[in-house]
C-alpha positions in Angstrom: -14.9 -12.3 -16.0 -15.7 -8.5 -16.0 -13.0 -5.9 -15.6 -13.6 -2.3 -14.7 -10.8 0.3 -15.1 -11.7 3.2 -12.9 -10.3 6.4 -11.4 -9.3 6.2 -7.8 -11.5 9.2 -7.1 -14.6 6.9 -7.2 -12.9 4.0 -5.4 -14.8 4.5 -2.0 -18.2 4.2 -3.7 -17.2 1.2 -6.0 -15.7 -0.7 -3.2 -18.7 -0.2 -0.9 -21.0 -1.6 -3.6 -18.7 -4.3 -5.0 -18.3 -6.3 -1.9 -17.1 -9.9 -2.6 -18.7 -10.1 -6.0 -17.0 -13.0 -7.9 -16.1 -12.6 -11.5 -15.5 -8.9 -11.1 -12.1 -7.2 -10.9 -11.5 -3.4 -10.6 -8.3 -1.7 -11.5 -7.8 1.8 -10.1 -5.6 4.4 -11.7 -4.2 7.4 -9.7 -6.6 10.3 -9.2 -4.1 13.1 -10.0 -3.9 12.0 -13.6 -7.0 14.0 -14.4 -4.8 17.1 -14.4 -2.6 15.6 -17.2 -5.1 14.2 -19.8 -2.2 13.1 -22.1 -0.7 10.9 -19.4 -4.1 9.6 -18.4 -4.8 8.6 -22.0 -1.6 6.7 -22.3 -1.9 4.8 -19.1 -5.6 4.0 -19.8 -4.6 2.5 -23.2 -1.8 0.5 -21.6 -4.3 -1.0 -19.0 -7.0 -1.6 -21.6 -4.5 -3.6 -23.7 -3.2 -5.5 -20.7 -6.4 -6.3 -19.0 -8.3 -7.2 -22.2 -6.2 -10.3 -22.5 -8.2 -11.8 -19.7 -11.2 -11.7 -21.9 -14.8 -10.9 -20.8 -16.5 -7.6 -20.5 -14.4 -4.4 -20.2 -15.9 -1.2 -18.7 -14.2 2.1 -18.0 -15.1 4.0 -14.8 -14.3 7.4 -16.4 -16.2 10.2 -18.0 -14.8 12.2 -20.9 -12.4 13.8 -18.5 -10.9 16.7 -20.4 -11.0 14.6 -23.6 -8.6 12.0 -22.1 -10.7 9.2 -23.4 -10.9 10.5 -27.0 -8.9 8.3 -29.3 -8.7 5.3 -27.0 -8.9 2.1 -28.9 -11.2 -0.7 -27.8 -9.8 -4.3 -27.5 -11.0 -7.2 -29.6 -14.0 -7.7 -27.4 -15.0 -4.1 -27.4 -15.7 -2.1 -24.3 -18.3 0.1 -22.5 -17.8 3.7 -21.4 -20.2 5.8 -19.3 -21.7 8.7 -21.3 -20.6 11.4 -18.8 -18.6 14.5 -18.7 -16.6 13.5 -15.5 -17.0 11.7 -12.2 -19.4 14.4 -10.8 -22.0 12.9 -13.1 -21.5 9.5 -11.4 -21.8 11.0 -7.9 -25.0 12.9 -8.7 -26.6 9.8 -10.2 -26.5 10.3 -14.0 -26.7 12.9 -16.8 -30.1 14.2 -15.9 -29.2 14.9 -12.3 -25.9 16.5 -13.5 -27.7 18.7 -16.0 -30.3 19.7 -13.4 -27.5 20.7 -10.9 -25.6 22.5 -13.6 -28.6 24.5 -14.6 -29.5 25.4 -11.0 -26.0 26.2 -9.8 -23.7 27.1 -12.7 -20.1 27.8 -11.7 -19.8 25.1 -9.0 -16.5 23.6 -7.9 -17.6 20.1 -6.6 -16.0 18.3 -3.7 -16.4 14.7 -2.6 -15.0 12.6 0.2 -12.3 11.2 -2.0 -11.2 14.6 -3.3 -10.9 15.8 0.3 -9.2 12.7 1.5 -6.7 13.0 -1.3 -6.2 16.7 -0.5 -7.4 17.8 -3.9 -9.8 20.4 -2.5 -8.6 24.0 -3.2 -7.2 24.4 0.4 -5.6 21.0 0.2 -3.8 21.8 -3.0 -2.6 25.1 -1.5 -1.4 23.4 1.6 0.1 20.3 0.1 1.2 21.2 -3.4 1.4 24.9 -4.2 3.0 26.2 -1.0 6.0 23.9 -1.3 6.7 25.2 -4.8 6.0 28.9 -4.5 5.3 29.8 -0.9 2.0 30.3 0.9 1.1 33.8 -0.3 1.7 33.0 -3.9 0.0 29.6 -3.5 -3.2 31.3 -2.2 -3.1 33.8 -5.0 -2.6 31.1 -7.6 -5.6 29.1 -6.3 -7.8 32.2 -6.1 -7.0 32.9 -9.7 -7.7 29.2 -10.7 -11.2 29.2 -9.2 -12.1 32.8 -9.7 -14.9 32.0 -12.1 -16.6 29.6 -9.7 -19.4 31.0 -7.5 -20.2 27.9 -5.4 -18.3 25.2 -3.5 -20.6 22.2 -3.9 -20.1 19.3 -1.5 -21.7 16.0 -2.6 -22.9 14.1 0.4 -22.1 10.3 0.1 -24.8 8.2 -1.7 -25.2 6.1 1.5 -26.3 9.1 3.5 -29.5 11.1 3.4 -28.4 14.4 5.0 -27.1 16.1 1.9 -29.6 18.7 1.0 -29.0 22.4 1.7 -31.7 22.5 4.4 -29.4 20.1 6.4 -26.4 22.5 6.6 -26.5 22.6 10.4 -23.1 23.0 12.0 -23.8 20.6 14.9 -24.7 17.8 12.4 -22.0 18.2 9.8 -19.3 15.7 9.1 -15.6 16.5 8.9 -15.9 16.5 5.1 -18.7 19.0 5.2 -16.7 21.1 7.6 -13.8 21.0 5.2 -16.0 22.1 2.3 -17.3 24.9 4.5 -13.7 26.0 5.2 -12.9 26.0 1.5 -16.0 28.1 0.8 -15.3 30.6 3.5 -11.6 31.0 2.7 -12.1 31.6 -1.0 -15.3 33.7 -0.6 -17.7 31.1 -2.3 -21.2 30.1 -1.4 -21.5 26.6 0.0 -24.0 24.2 -1.5 -24.7 20.6 -0.5 -26.0 18.0 -2.9 -27.2 14.5 -2.1 -25.2 11.8 -3.8 -26.8 8.9 -5.7 -25.2 5.6 -6.4 -27.1 4.6 -9.5 -24.2 5.2 -11.9 -21.7 3.4 -9.6 -24.0 0.4 -9.6 -24.3 0.5 -13.4 -20.6 0.7 -13.9 -20.1 -2.4 -11.8 -23.1 -4.5 -12.7 -24.8 -2.9 -15.7 -27.0 -2.9 -17.7 -24.8 -1.3 -20.3 -27.4 -1.0 -23.0 -29.2 2.4 -23.2 -28.3 6.1 -23.1 -26.0 5.9 -20.0 -23.2 4.0 -21.8 -21.4 4.1 -25.1 -20.5 0.7 -26.7 -17.1 1.0 -28.4 -17.0 -1.8 -30.9 -14.0 -4.0 -31.3 -10.8 -2.1 -32.3 -12.7 1.1 -32.8 -11.8 4.4 -31.1 -13.7 6.6 -28.8 -15.1 9.8 -30.4 -16.0 13.0 -28.5 -19.3 13.2 -30.4 -20.5 10.1 -28.6 -20.6 11.9 -25.3 -22.8 14.7 -26.7 -25.7 12.5 -27.7 
C-alpha cells in the first residue's frame, strides 16, 4: 500500500492521473491551511501518524510551504517529501522549471484552476472573505497592500492543455479560468502572464521514482530539516 498526503490545491491534477490505481490511497487536507503553517504542521503530523499504521510507502504532496513541514517526524517506515518550495513547483514541472520562471518573471502571484475554484485568487478573497469582515472598500485596500510587491499575475494553464503560453492569450480562446486571471490582473494593475503546466511532478508524487534530487527521503523517526530543501 502507498499513501499520499496532499494539499487539496493539487487534487484536480492528482485525481486526473490516479484513476483507479490499486494499492494507492490519497488523503487531502484543506487548501486554506497554507495560510496558517502552525495548524498545517499539526494536522500533517496527526495524519502521518494515523496513516502510517497502514504500513507501506508514505509520500507527502507538499512543498516546504512557509516552513510548515520543518520539524515533522517521519513514521517508522520513513517517508518521502518533494524537494519544492510550494505547489507552484509541482504545477510548473519541477525545480528547474520553477527557477526558470522565477528568474524570468520575478514578483509573480500565481493562479491555478484549484485556486480560482476555491476563490483563493485575490478578487476571490476580497469578495468572499475580506468584504464580510471589513467592508468592500477596506477589503480592496487590504488586498492591494498584500500584493503590492507583485508585478505579474501568472496563470498556470492545466498540464493537460497546450494553450498556456503567452502567445496564446487571445480573448476568443480563453477559458473561464484565464478570464478570471485577466480580471485579477486588470483590477489590481498587474501584468498577466500565462505559463504552461507540466504534470511531471504530479506523476512522481503518485508513482515515483522517489530516488534522486526531486525528493527528500526522511529516514525512520527523523524530522524534516529546512536545509534539505535548499540542496
